[in-house]
N, C-alpha and C positions, 0 to 999 in steps of 0.2 A: 206747508209742504215744501216750498222753495227753501226754507231755512234748514229743513231736514236733509234735503238733497245737497245743499251747499256744505253742511256740516259733514255729511258722509263723504263727499268729495275731498274735503280738507283732510279728514282722518285717513282716507285711502292714500292720498299723496304723502302724508307724513310717514305712514308705515311702509309704503313701498320704497321710500328713500332709505329707511333703516335697513331693509332687507337687501337692497341693491348695492351695498358697499362691496368694493372689490375684494376678492379673496387674497390671501397672503401668498401669491404666486407671481413669479416674474418669468417671462419667456427668455430662453437662452438657446442660441444656435452656434454650432462650430463645425469646422471641417477637421477630420482627424487624420494625422500623418504619423507614421512610425519614426523611430530614431534614425532610420536610413533615408528618410524623406519620401517614403512610398505612401501613397494614398491607402488608407485602411477602409476598404469598401466591403459592405455586406458582412461585417464582423461584429461580434459582441464586444463592446468596450465598457470599461468602468470609468466614470468621471466623478471626482470628488470636488464639491463646491464648498468654499469657505467664505464667510463674510467677516472681514477684519475691521476692527474699530480703530480710528485715529490715524493710522499710517499703514504703509504696505508691509510693515513688520509688526503691526499691531496684534492685539489679542483677538483670537477667533471667537466671535459671539454666536456664530451659527455655522454648522457643518452638516453636510449630507452627502450620500453617495447615490449615484444613478448607474444602473446596469442597463445599457441600451444598445440596440443594433444600429450601426451606420447604414446609410443607404448606398446605392451604387456609386454615388459621387463622393462618398466618405463623410457625408453630412449627418449630424445628429441634431435633434430638436428636443428640448426638455423644458420642464417647468421647475424653476428654482422654488423650493418650498414644498415640492411634491415627491422628493426622493426619500431614501431611507435615512432617517435622522441619526446623527452622531452626537452633536453638541447643540444645546440651546433650542429655543423655539423662535421661528421667524416672526411670529406674531408679537413676541416680547421685545423686538428691536425698536428702540426709540430713534427713528430716522432723523429727528430734529436735533439730536444730541451729538454733534461732531460729524466727522467725515467717515465714510465707510468704503471699503474696497472689496472687490470680488476677486478671489484667488481660485483658479481652476487647476486641477491636477488630473492627469489622464493616464490610464494604463490601456494602451491599444490592444493588449492581448487578453483583456477581460479579467485580469487578476488583481492583485493588491499592490503591485510594484509601480507606484505612481511617480510621475515626474511633473515638475511644474510646467504648465502650459502657458500661464499668463496671470498677471495681476492687473 
């Protein structure tokens, strides 16, 4: 009986480890300002996320768009990997193969006229 209980415990631990792998999501937060330096609070904004390979001018291996509302302080919070996909799959990125850079572009009016926010 003890062998069955031990075997069951080992099996349970093995399968729970397989199931508990982290999703392909990364938390991202920003404060949104318009071109005049005014805080964009309680407005719908579009944010384009690009993951670039090898350099800040490298090839985009993943890209997505988020349409999100800023809060009263102009802050937005999103999960990279959970937006509307444009290029690639985040699960296909081989993170051990070189350097990767995050490029964010924002349109504080909620349209498609993006400007580079940062790399």
